[in-house]
N, C-alpha and C positions, 0 to 999 in steps of 0.2 A: 311754078306752082307747086313744084318739090319744095324750093325752098321756104315756102310758104307754107306747106304744112311741118319740114322740119322745124319751122320758129314754133307754131302751133304747139307742137310735138316735146318741146325743151321748155316753153314758156308753163305745160302743164304738167311734166313732171316737176319743177320748182314750186309750181302754185302748192300741188296736193304732194308735200315731200313727204307724210308719213305713210300715205301710199304707194310712192315710188320704191322708197327703203322699202317697206315689207316687201313689195313685189321682186326688186332687184334681189333682194337677198335671198327669199326666198328660191327664185330662179336658177341663184349663183351656187348656193346649198347644191341642189338638185344638179344640175348643171359639172360642178365640180366630180360631183360622184362619178358620176359617168365617163368624164374625163379618165380618173384613175383608175377605172375598171378598164375603156379602153386601151391606153399605155396598158396594162395587164395584159391584155388579151392581145394586143398587137403583138407584145415580146412572144407570151406562149407559142404562137401559130408561127413566130418569126423566127424559132428554133432552126438550125443548121442554115439559112438561107445567106448566110455569109460565103459559104463557100461558092466558089463561081462554077463550080461542075454539079450543083447538089442536087438538080432533076435527073441528071446519071446517078446519083449513088442510090445502090440498095446493099441491105444487110438480108445477109442469108438467115431465113428461121428453119429452124428442125419440131414440126410437129408429128409429135407420137402418140399413140395408143397403149394404154397401160394395160395393165392384165385385167383391170377393172372397167374398162371400157370406157372409162376419160379418156379426153384427150389433152395433151399438155404440150405448149410451144415455148419450145425452146430457144434463147440466141445465140448457145453453145456447138461450135458443132466440129467436129475432127479436124486436127488441122493439114492434114494432107490436100483437103476441102480445097481451099485456093488456087494452090500451084495445079491442083487437077482439073479447077474449073477453066483456068486461063488454058493451059494445053488442049483441051475439047471443045472449045468455045471460039472460033473466031469473034466476035459480037461481044463478048467482054473484052474491053480497054485495055484493063487491069485489075489487079486481086492482092489483097492485103487482109492478114492476120491482126490482128491485138489482143493481148492478153495482161489486164490489169489488176495490178495488187495494191495493195500500201503497204511499205516497208520502210527500211530504215540507212540513211543515205549518210555517210561520214566524211566531212573534211576537216583535215584541221582538228581533230576530235571532237570536233561540233555533230552533233548528232539530233537529225532531225526527223519524225516520220513523213513520208510523203507518198503521194500518190505517185506511182511507179507502171509502166507500162515497157512491153516489150512488144515490139512490132519489125516487119518488112521496110526495104527500104525506100519501095515504091509508095509507100503512103501520102507523100506529099505533092505526088502524081493524082491522088485521086481527090484531097483534102488538101483547102485552100487557108494553111495557119501561116501567117504571116511571118518571115522572119527578121530580126532584130540586127542577127552578125550570123554569119555563115552563108554556106549552100547547099539549098534545100534537093537539090541533085545529088550532092555526095556525102551528106551528113551522116548518116546512116548506113553505106553502104562496107565501110570495115568495122571486123570484129569489135567488140569492146569500145566502141564510140556510141555518145550519148546526148541529145538534146534537152535543154529545159528552158521555161517560161522566165520569161525578164523579172517576174516575183521571186521567183527562187535564185537567179542571179545576184538580186538586189540580197536576198534572204544569207547565200552564201559566202558571196564575193561583195561584201558592202564598196571594200577600198580596191579595188583590184576585176582585172578584166578576167572571167572566164572560161575563154576561148584557149583550148589546148591544157585546162588543168585538169587534173585527175582525180576525182568521187570514188567512195566505196561506197557498194550497194551490198547491205549485210542483208541475203535471203537466201533460205534453203536451196531454191534453183537456183538463182541468177546471180549470186553472191561472184563480188569482181570488182577490178579495179576500171573504171571507165574512161574514157577518155571525151571531154565535152569538145565537140563539133559544131554546137550551133547555137542560139539562144533566141527561143520565141519570143515574141510578142504575146501580152497574155492570153490566156484562152478565154474567148467573151463566155458568159454566166450563160448567154442561150445558146448553148453550144451540148450535142450528145455525149459526144467523148468530151472526155474532162481528166488530164493528167499535171503532174510537175515535172517530171521528168519521160522523156522517151529513147527509150535503147533500143540498137540492133540486134537483131537477130540472128546476124552473119557467124556470130562465134561459132566454130565447129565443136569448141570444146565443151559447153556444157551441152549443146546437143546430142555428143555424143557419151558425155558421162552420168546426164540424170535422168531422175525417170521422165522429167517435166522434155529433154530433149526430144524422147521417145512419142509424147503427148504432141509435141509443135509437130513432127514429122509424118505422125501414122492417120491411118482410118481406124478411127475411135468407134466400135460397134455396140459398147453398153452406152448407156445415157444418165449414169448417175454423178459423172464428174466430168463436165466440158468447159475449160475456163477460157476456149477461143474462141475470140468474136471473126466472124468473117464479110469482108465489104466486099464490093464489086463495083465498077466503072461502065458501066455499057457504054457502048458504040454510039455514036449521034444518029438518033433519028429512029433505034432501033425501039419493036414493044417489048417489055419485060415480060408481058405475060407470053408471048411463045416461045421464051427461055424456058419459064416455067414449066411447058407442056413436054420440054426437053427431058428435065431435071429427074423423071422416075425411071428411065431406061438410063441414067449418069450412075444414081444410085445404086440398080441393079447390077452394071456393070464393076464398079467399085467395093459393094458392100453387100451383097448376095440378093438373092428372091426372100429370103425371110426380113432379112430389116427393112427389104422397099415394100413388102408388105403391111405393111404397119409404120411406117415411116413417111412422110410430106416434105421436101425443100419448100419454101414460100421465099420470095423476093418481097422485103418492105422497105418500101423510097425511104428517104434518110430523111424527108421531112415529115413525115408520117411517124416516127420514131416516140417522138417526146407526148403524142398526145393519142396515137393509138397502140399503144403495146400492150397488150396484153398475154404477157410470158412472164413462167414461173420464177427468172432472176436477169440481172443484165448490168451493164457499166455504171449504172447511172441511175437516180431516182426519177420515174416517170412521172407525168401527169397523165389526166382525161381527159378529153375532148366533154366529156359530162359538164365537168367544172365550168367550161367555158361557156357551155348554153347557161348554167345555170346563174353565173355572175350577170351575163348578157340580162336576163328575164329580172334580176335585180333592178341593174341598173335601167331598165325601160321602165320599170313600176315607179324608181324613186323620182326618174325625169316628171313622168307622168303626174306623181301625187302633187309634184312642184307645178305644172302646166295647169292641174284641176285647181290649184288653189288659187293661180294667175286668174281664170277665168271668173272665179267664185268673188273675188274681191271686185274685177271690172264689170262685172253686172250688178252688184250691190251697192254701186256708187252711180248708176247709171241716174239714177233722179238730177245728181250736182249737175251734169254734162248736158240736160234735156233741152236749155236754153239757148245752149252752144248749137244743137244740134237744130235747133228751130228757127234761127236767124240764120244759119246756115243754107235751109232750104229756102228760107224767104228771099234771101238774094240769090237764089240761083241755082246752088247744089242739089243735084239730086245725088241716088243711096249709092251709085256705085261709087261716088268721088268721095260719099262720106265715108264706106268702108275701104277703099284704098288709105284714106286717111287716117283710119284708127287702126288699119292693118298696121302703117308705118309707125304709128306709134310704139306697138308692140314688137315690133323687130329691132325698134330703137332701145327699146328695155331691154330686149334678148340681147343685144349688142354690148349691152352696159354691164349687163348680167354676166353675160362673158367674160368680157376685162376680169371682173371681181372674182369669177370662179377660177381663173387662169393665178390671179394672187393665192387663192386658198390653195390650189393645188401644190405651188410654188413652196409653200409653207408647210403641208404636210405631207410631204413629199418622202423626206425623210422618215419619217414615222411609216408612213407606207411602206418603203422599201426595209424597214428594219422588221415589219410583221412579217412579209411576203418574202424576206430572203432573197430579193433583187435588185439590183442597179439602175430601174430607172430615171428616164432623165425625158425634162419637158421640151424637146427642141422643137420649135415653130416652123424651121424651117426643113422639117421633116413631110412630105409632099401628103403623104398618107394621113399624117396629125394634122393638114393644114384641108384636108380634105372631109375630115373625120369632124371637125369644130367649126369646120361650114353649116354640114349638114346637120349637125346638133342645132346649130344656132337659126336654121332659117326652119328647122322641125319646129323647134320649142314654139318662134316666133309666129308662125302658122296656123299651129294647135291652138298655142294659149289666146291668140288675136279673132279669128277668125266666127266664133261665137260671139264675144260681144261685141263685134263692131257689125255684125246684122241684128242684132239686139238691138242698138243705139242708133243702128241707121235708121229704123222700124219707126220711130216714132212720127208721128204728125204733127205740123205746126201748127194745124189748128188747136188741136187739143193742148201743148203745148203753152200755146200764150194765151188758150182760156183757164189756165189750170186744171187741166183736166186730169183723170184720173190717168198714172206711167207708168204704175206698176207692169210688170211683166204680166202677161196673159197665163192661164193659168200653166198651158204644157210648158211654155216655158219654168214657169214656177215648177211646174215636176220636175224638169230635167234637170233644175239645178240642185235640186233635192237630192236627184239619183247621183248626181256628181262628188256631192260630197258624203253620201252615203258609201258609195263605190270608196270614193278616197281614204274614208274612216276603215273601211274593210281591208284596205289593202297597207294600211300604216298596222295595222290591229296586226295581221296577218305578217308584216316584216320586223315586228317587235319580238312577237311570239316566237317566232324564229330564230332571232337575233338571242333572246334569252336561252332558247333551249340551246345551240350551239354555246355560248359563253357556259351555261352549267355543264356541258357535257366535256369542254376543256377544262374547266375547273374539277370534274371529278376528277379528270385523269391526270391534272398536276397532285390534285389531295389523294388521291388511292393507296392504300396502305397496302403496300407490297410485300410488308412481311418483311423488310428488310430495311436497314436507312443506307438511302443511297450514296448520299453526300458523302460515306466511310465508308464506301466499298472501293478498291483499285481494282482494275482489269490489267493483270501485265499479256502479250502473247508472246509466249512465251514458244510455243511453235513456230512462229513464225522469222522468230532472228535467229534460234541455233536450235537447230535437232538435236543435238546432244543435253541440251535441258529439259526435251520429252522424256529422253530415257532416264536418265538422273532425277527426277521431280522426287522421288521421296525422297531422297537427300537437300533437295531443294525444300521442299515440305519443311522440314523438320528445322534446316536455318530461318528461316520464316518466322514460324511459332517460336522461336526462341527470341525474336525481339523483343521487347517489353513492347512498343506502342503497336503491336499482332495481335489483335485479340483472336481470331483464324483465319487460318488457310484452306482454301479447296481448287480443285479444276476442274475443266470440262474440255469436252471436243465437238464439235460442231461437223 
C-alpha cells in the first residue's frame, strides 16, 4: 500500500509540474531561512559549551548601588578576590584572574597590535583551551612566560617553531620580554574569553614595581577602575546559591561594613555570560536573549507564510483531483486512507523542499556569515541539527498537508461522478480567505520591519558626524609609551608640521 501511495505521489509531482515547483520552491525558501536562523541560534546558545567543566564555571559579578540610587553591575573585581575565595571556601576547586588589553607585540621588528591577557597559571585547570604545543600544567608557571594561538604563531613565526622564542610586549604595565611556552589551537569564535596572547602573572617584578601590580594583589574598595575579572570553578555538585549566601559576610570581612552595605557579589554561570550580561562593561561584546526570541519568532512566521501558501495552492486545485478521489472511494478507499495518502504527498513535498533548502543554505551561508560575523557551518552529522531538520520537515509536512487532506477526502463520490458542485463549503471558503488575509498581514509586517531596519542602518552609515571619518587616524599614545603622554605638546607640534596633517588633538577616556 505504501509503495502505491509513493508511486501516486511521484506521478502527481510530475503531472502537475508548475504546482509542484511553486510549492517546493516556496517551502524551500521558508525552510532555508529557518535553518539559517537555527544555525545562528545554536551558535549563540552554545557559547562556552566547549569547556569540559562549563557547568561548574562562574564569573563573579559585583553589584553596587550608586549615590543616585541606581544599581550598577560590573564584572570587574579586586585582584585579591580570587586567592581569598580559594583560601576561605573549600567548595571552590580553583579560581583565576584575567586582565585583558590590546597592546603591541614585537618579534624581530615586526609589530602588531593584538589581544593580550594577563592571567594566573591555574587558568587551564578551569578552561579547556586545547594545546597544539606545550603542557597546560606548566606553561604559565614561570615568570615572563606566554602562550599564543595557532593564528598568532603563523603570523609571527611563519617559517619557524615558536616554542622557546622570545617576544616583546610593549605596554605601560606589562612591558617586557616573554618566553613562548605553548601554542593553543585557535580560540573558538563562540568563546566569551578571547585573546591572542596569554601571559603569566607569576613575575614579581611587575607586581612590585608598577601600579598594576598593586591592583593585581590588593582589595580595591573604589569601583571606578576594576580591570580584573574573576572566574571560579566549584566542586562537583555544589550549588552556587549556597556560596552566594556566604559572600556577604566574606565581603564584610575583607572590605568592611561600609562597602558591604551597598555592594553585593553574584555568581554568573559561564554559559549565561554571552546572552544574559546586563553589565557596565566586559572583556567582550555580549549579545542578548531578546534577539534570540525575536529571530525565533521571525523564522516561525516565515515558515508559517510558506505553509499557508502551500495550503492555499493545494485547496485551490481541489477540483482537478476530484475524479481521483471519487474513483478511489468507489473502489473501496475510505476517508482515513485518502487522508494518509494526501498527507504522504505533503511529506514528500516537504522532504524535497528540505533538500533544496539545504542547497540554498550552502549557497548563502558565506554571505550570512559575513553579515553576522560568524563562522557557521552546515554539519549534517550534528545531532541537534539533525533533530531540528527532522522537526522542521515533519512540522511543515503536517501543517501544510492536514487541511488540504481533510478537504479533498471529504468529497462525495456521487457528487463527483454526477458532475455536482465541488467547490468548498462556505466555512472552508472563509477559512481560506482568513489564511490569505493572515498571510498577507504577516508579510506586510515583515516587509515594514525590514524596511525600517534597513533605513535605520542606512541612517547610521550616512549620518553626518561633523567630520570625515575616513581622514581621521587614532594613535593610542598612552598605551604604547607613557613618555609620549607627558611630552604630548612637543609631539603635537611635530604632527602639525607634517604637510599631510591638517590638525591634531588628544583625548583621554
